[in-house]
C-alpha positions as CSV (number, residue, x, y, z in Angstrom):
1,M,1.6,-17.6,-47.5
2,K,1.5,-15.7,-44.0
3,A,4.9,-14.0,-43.7
4,M,5.9,-11.9,-41.1
5,F,8.6,-10.0,-39.5
6,L,10.4,-11.3,-36.3
7,C,13.1,-9.2,-34.4
8,D,14.0,-9.0,-30.9
9,K,16.4,-6.3,-31.0
10,A,14.9,-2.9,-31.3
11,G,15.0,-1.3,-34.4
12,S,17.0,-3.9,-36.7
13,V,14.2,-4.1,-38.8
14,E,13.5,-0.6,-39.4
15,K,17.2,0.1,-40.2
16,V,18.0,-2.9,-42.2
17,Y,14.6,-3.0,-44.2
18,A,14.3,-0.1,-46.7
19,T,10.9,1.6,-47.2
20,E,11.1,0.3,-51.1
21,V,11.8,-3.8,-49.8
22,I,9.0,-3.6,-47.5
23,R,6.3,-2.1,-49.7
24,T,7.7,-4.7,-52.0
25,L,7.3,-7.7,-50.0
26,G,3.8,-6.8,-49.3
27,I,3.3,-7.6,-45.5
28,S,2.6,-5.8,-42.5
29,D,5.4,-3.7,-41.0
30,K,4.8,-4.7,-37.5
31,V,7.2,-6.4,-35.6
32,Y,6.9,-8.9,-33.6
33,R,9.2,-10.6,-30.8
34,K,9.6,-13.7,-29.3
35,T,7.5,-12.9,-26.2
36,D,4.5,-11.9,-28.8
37,I,4.4,-15.6,-30.2
38,I,4.5,-17.1,-26.7
39,S,2.0,-15.1,-25.2
40,A,-0.1,-15.4,-28.5
41,K,0.7,-18.8,-29.6
42,D,-2.5,-19.4,-31.8
43,D,-2.4,-16.2,-33.9
44,F,1.2,-17.7,-35.2
45,K,0.3,-21.2,-35.9
46,D,0.1,-20.8,-39.5
47,T,2.9,-18.4,-40.1
48,E,5.2,-19.9,-42.9
49,V,7.3,-17.1,-43.2
50,I,9.7,-15.2,-41.4
51,F,11.7,-12.2,-42.3
52,S,14.2,-11.1,-39.9
53,T,17.7,-9.4,-39.1
54,W,20.1,-8.6,-36.1
55,G,18.0,-9.6,-33.2
56,M,16.3,-12.8,-34.4
57,P,15.5,-14.9,-31.3
58,K,16.6,-18.2,-30.8
59,F,14.2,-21.4,-30.3
60,T,14.7,-24.8,-29.1
61,E,13.1,-27.6,-31.8
62,E,10.2,-28.2,-28.9
63,E,9.2,-24.2,-29.1
64,L,9.2,-24.4,-33.0
65,A,6.8,-27.3,-32.9
66,E,4.9,-25.2,-30.5
67,Y,4.8,-22.0,-31.6
68,L,5.5,-21.7,-35.4
69,P,4.4,-25.6,-36.4
70,S,3.8,-24.2,-40.0
71,L,6.8,-22.3,-40.3
72,K,9.2,-23.3,-43.9
73,A,11.5,-20.5,-44.1
74,V,13.4,-17.9,-42.7
75,F,14.8,-15.0,-44.4
76,Y,17.7,-13.6,-42.8
77,A,18.9,-9.9,-43.7
78,A,22.3,-10.1,-42.2
79,G,25.5,-12.4,-41.9
80,T,26.2,-15.2,-39.6
81,V,23.6,-17.6,-38.6
82,Q,25.0,-19.6,-36.2
83,A,23.1,-18.5,-33.3
84,F,20.0,-19.7,-33.9
85,A,19.8,-21.6,-37.1
86,R,20.3,-25.6,-36.0
87,P,17.0,-25.9,-34.4
88,F,15.1,-24.5,-37.7
89,L,17.2,-26.5,-39.8
90,S,16.7,-29.7,-37.7
91,R,13.2,-28.5,-37.9
92,G,13.3,-28.6,-42.4
93,V,12.8,-25.1,-42.0
94,R,14.6,-23.6,-44.9
95,I,17.2,-20.6,-43.7
96,F,18.2,-18.0,-46.3
97,S,20.7,-15.4,-45.6
98,A,22.6,-12.4,-46.5
99,W,26.0,-13.6,-45.5
100,A,27.2,-12.6,-49.6
101,A,25.8,-9.2,-49.3
102,N,27.3,-8.3,-45.8
103,A,31.1,-10.1,-46.8
104,V,30.9,-7.1,-49.3
105,P,31.4,-4.0,-46.9
106,V,33.5,-6.6,-44.9
107,A,35.9,-7.5,-48.1
108,E,36.4,-3.5,-49.3
109,Y,37.1,-3.0,-45.8
110,T,39.8,-5.5,-45.8
111,V,41.5,-4.6,-49.2
112,A,41.2,-0.9,-48.1
113,Q,43.6,-2.0,-44.8
114,I,46.0,-4.6,-47.1
115,I,47.1,-1.3,-49.8
116,L,47.5,0.4,-47.0
117,A,49.3,-2.0,-45.4
118,N,51.9,-2.9,-48.1
119,K,52.4,1.2,-48.6
120,G,53.3,1.5,-44.6
121,F,50.9,3.6,-43.9
122,F,50.2,2.9,-40.4
123,R,53.7,3.1,-38.9
124,T,55.1,6.2,-41.4
125,S,51.7,8.1,-40.0
126,R,52.1,7.1,-36.6
127,L,55.6,8.9,-36.8
128,M,54.9,11.6,-39.1
129,S,51.8,12.5,-37.1
130,A,54.2,12.8,-33.9
131,G,56.2,15.2,-35.3
132,D,58.9,12.3,-36.1
133,V,59.9,13.2,-39.9
134,G,63.3,11.5,-39.8
135,G,61.8,8.2,-38.3
136,A,59.1,8.1,-40.8
137,R,61.3,8.7,-43.6
138,S,63.7,6.2,-42.4
139,V,61.4,3.7,-42.1
140,M,59.5,4.0,-45.3
141,G,62.0,2.5,-47.6
142,A,60.7,-1.1,-45.4
143,Y,57.6,-1.2,-47.1
144,P,57.7,-3.3,-51.1
145,G,54.1,-1.1,-51.9
146,N,51.8,-3.3,-53.8
147,M,53.1,-5.1,-56.9
148,D,54.3,-8.5,-56.6
149,E,54.4,-8.4,-52.9
150,T,52.6,-11.6,-51.0
151,V,49.4,-11.5,-49.3
152,G,48.4,-14.4,-47.0
153,I,44.4,-14.7,-46.5
154,I,43.4,-17.0,-43.5
155,G,39.6,-19.1,-44.8
156,A,38.5,-18.9,-48.1
157,G,35.2,-18.7,-47.8
158,M,32.7,-15.8,-49.0
159,I,34.4,-13.1,-47.8
160,G,37.8,-14.3,-48.3
161,K,37.2,-15.4,-52.0
162,L,35.6,-12.0,-52.2
163,V,38.7,-10.6,-51.3
164,I,41.0,-12.5,-53.1
165,E,39.1,-10.9,-56.3
166,M,38.9,-7.3,-55.1
167,I,43.1,-6.9,-54.9
168,R,43.6,-9.0,-58.0
169,P,43.9,-5.4,-60.5
170,Y,46.9,-5.0,-57.7
171,R,49.1,-7.2,-59.1
172,L,49.4,-9.1,-55.5
173,K,50.3,-12.6,-55.0
174,V,47.9,-14.5,-52.8
175,K,48.8,-17.2,-50.3
176,V,46.1,-18.9,-48.7
177,F,45.7,-21.5,-45.4
178,D,42.1,-23.4,-45.5
179,P,42.0,-27.1,-45.2
180,F,38.4,-26.6,-47.3
181,L,40.2,-24.9,-50.2
182,A,40.0,-27.8,-52.8
183,D,43.0,-27.7,-55.4
184,A,40.9,-27.3,-58.4
185,E,39.4,-23.4,-56.6
186,A,43.1,-22.4,-55.5
187,E,43.8,-22.9,-59.1
188,R,40.8,-20.9,-60.2
189,L,41.6,-18.2,-57.8
190,G,44.9,-18.2,-58.3
191,V,46.2,-18.5,-54.6
192,T,48.9,-20.7,-53.3
193,K,47.6,-22.7,-50.5
194,C,50.2,-22.9,-47.5
195,T,50.3,-23.7,-43.9
196,L,49.4,-21.0,-41.1
197,D,53.2,-21.2,-40.5
198,E,54.1,-21.1,-43.9
199,L,51.6,-18.2,-44.5
200,F,52.6,-16.0,-41.7
201,A,56.0,-16.4,-42.3
202,G,55.7,-15.3,-45.9
203,C,53.4,-12.6,-46.1
204,R,53.9,-8.9,-45.7
205,V,50.2,-8.7,-44.1
206,V,48.2,-11.2,-43.4
207,S,44.1,-10.9,-42.9
208,N,41.8,-13.6,-41.0
209,H,38.6,-14.6,-42.5
210,L,37.9,-17.9,-40.5
211,A,34.7,-19.4,-39.8
212,N,33.1,-18.8,-36.4
213,N,33.2,-22.2,-34.4
214,E,34.9,-23.8,-31.8
215,Q,37.6,-25.5,-33.6
216,T,38.7,-22.1,-34.9
217,K,38.7,-20.3,-31.0
218,G,42.3,-20.0,-30.3
219,M,43.7,-20.9,-33.5
220,L,46.2,-18.1,-33.9
221,C,48.6,-17.6,-31.5
222,G,52.3,-16.3,-30.6
223,S,54.0,-19.0,-32.1
224,L,52.3,-17.2,-35.3
225,F,52.5,-14.0,-34.8
226,Q,56.2,-14.3,-33.8
227,Q,57.0,-15.7,-36.9
228,M,56.0,-12.3,-38.6
229,V,58.0,-10.8,-41.6
230,P,59.4,-7.4,-40.7
231,D,57.2,-4.3,-40.9
232,S,54.1,-6.6,-41.7
233,T,50.7,-6.1,-40.5
234,F,48.1,-8.4,-38.9
235,I,44.3,-7.8,-40.3
236,N,41.0,-9.4,-37.8
237,T,37.5,-8.9,-39.3
238,G,36.9,-12.7,-38.4
239,R,36.3,-13.2,-34.5
240,G,38.7,-12.1,-31.7
241,A,37.9,-15.6,-30.1
242,Q,40.1,-17.0,-32.6
243,V,43.5,-15.2,-31.8
244,V,44.9,-15.4,-28.2
245,E,45.0,-12.1,-27.5
246,A,47.5,-12.4,-24.4
247,E,49.7,-14.1,-27.2
248,L,49.5,-10.9,-29.6
249,I,49.8,-8.3,-27.3
250,E,53.1,-9.6,-26.1
251,T,54.9,-9.8,-29.8
252,L,53.4,-6.3,-30.5
253,K,55.3,-5.2,-27.5
254,N,58.0,-6.9,-28.6
255,R,58.1,-6.3,-32.5
256,P,57.3,-2.2,-32.9
257,D,58.0,-3.2,-36.4
258,I,54.4,-4.8,-36.4
259,T,51.0,-3.4,-36.7
260,A,47.8,-5.2,-35.9
261,I,44.6,-4.3,-37.3
262,L,41.6,-5.1,-35.3
263,D,38.1,-4.6,-36.3
264,V,37.0,-7.7,-33.6
265,T,38.3,-8.5,-30.3
266,Y,37.2,-11.0,-27.8
267,P,35.2,-9.1,-25.5
268,E,34.2,-6.9,-27.8
269,P,34.8,-4.3,-26.9
270,P,38.1,-5.0,-25.3
271,K,38.0,-4.7,-21.4
272,A,39.0,-1.3,-20.2
273,E,41.8,-2.4,-18.8
274,S,43.4,-4.3,-21.6
275,E,46.6,-3.2,-23.5
276,F,44.9,-3.0,-26.9
277,F,44.2,0.3,-25.9
278,S,47.8,1.4,-25.1
279,L,49.7,-0.6,-28.1
280,P,51.1,2.4,-30.3
281,N,51.3,-0.3,-33.1
282,C,47.6,-1.5,-32.6
283,I,44.6,0.2,-34.2
284,L,40.7,-0.5,-33.0
285,T,37.9,0.0,-35.3
286,P,34.3,-0.9,-33.6
287,H,32.9,-3.8,-35.6
288,I,32.6,-1.4,-38.7
289,A,33.7,-3.8,-41.5
290,G,30.6,-5.0,-41.9
291,S,27.3,-3.2,-43.2
292,I,26.9,-0.2,-41.4
293,G,24.5,3.0,-42.4
294,N,22.9,2.3,-45.9
295,E,25.4,-0.9,-46.6
296,V,23.1,-1.9,-44.3
297,H,20.0,-2.1,-47.4
298,R,22.0,-4.2,-49.4
299,M,21.2,-7.3,-46.7
300,S,17.5,-7.1,-47.4
301,E,17.5,-6.4,-51.0
302,Y,19.4,-9.6,-51.2
303,M,16.5,-11.2,-49.2
304,L,14.0,-9.8,-51.1
305,A,15.7,-11.2,-54.1
306,E,15.8,-14.7,-52.2
307,Y,12.4,-14.7,-51.2
308,R,10.9,-14.0,-55.0
309,S,12.7,-16.7,-56.0
310,Y,11.0,-19.0,-53.4
311,I,7.9,-18.3,-53.9
312,K,8.5,-19.5,-57.5
313,N,10.7,-22.2,-56.9
314,E,13.2,-21.2,-58.5
315,P,17.2,-21.9,-57.5
316,C,18.1,-19.9,-54.2
317,K,21.7,-18.5,-53.9
318,Y,22.2,-18.0,-50.8
319,E,20.2,-21.2,-48.7
320,V,22.1,-22.3,-45.4
321,T,22.3,-25.7,-45.4
322,E,23.7,-28.1,-41.4
323,K,27.1,-28.7,-43.4
324,M,27.6,-25.6,-44.4
325,L,27.5,-24.2,-40.6
326,E,30.6,-25.9,-40.1
327,T,32.6,-23.5,-42.2
328,M,30.6,-20.4,-42.2
329,A,31.6,-17.3,-40.1
């Protein structure tokens, strides 16, 4: 079985695939680009397996038929495959993604923010650090802490479910908006299903984990943010385009008690003139919720395990189907 690394982003494979993983795979560590395939297509016609990560090039179905006619599987050591997957799947190429591995640090980031938000960390630290000791002490009583408080989760996919499981020991109640979440699964998770309006109006912290597709663009708008309870927090680790940012900005200007924690924006990073940079109740991080540093090695380890199952014709855990693309981030 001929396998290779394919990636157009310099350094990504070296960063994500640890030396031991490459050694275990038993393939050349040379990384090819799409241009390499096009310029010497006869050299790749018998390629059956591709390993990749951030920087996986896009192909049309016609290009795949011409340049990679023998391709059977792609192992993508990163999260979303939305940008490239469909032509491969249409050609019958199986795709495996490390979305579950990438979900772990996103969930960890989210849980950390939820716990701090319920303690009033963001607002009180802002006041205390500015020397307003009285102000910090006066608002700290507005925050309930974490026992028996209600958290809202938007989207109960891989990341949303992992967040729910991780916060269970804190004895937090959870409301979920997800039209695809079955009642039986909601019961298993111990959550209450609700509408978006009910979630924003009834939860101290709201965290977005919506799937990234055309239907979710602009779904989180001003009318929702305006309903947020006093001293609440909105966390976005989903996608910036899912938020009507101008309306979120207007709400933050009118509601200094609300805090927004944005790890993603649209565009990303925000434009230099964006008011996100000047709003004291907006906290921006540079898309750090996903795998960074040594955390990225987890993704290649997941794909190594998938590959082992694949070559043994054993069940695989993280295969992506066309149906899944409708709801995946």
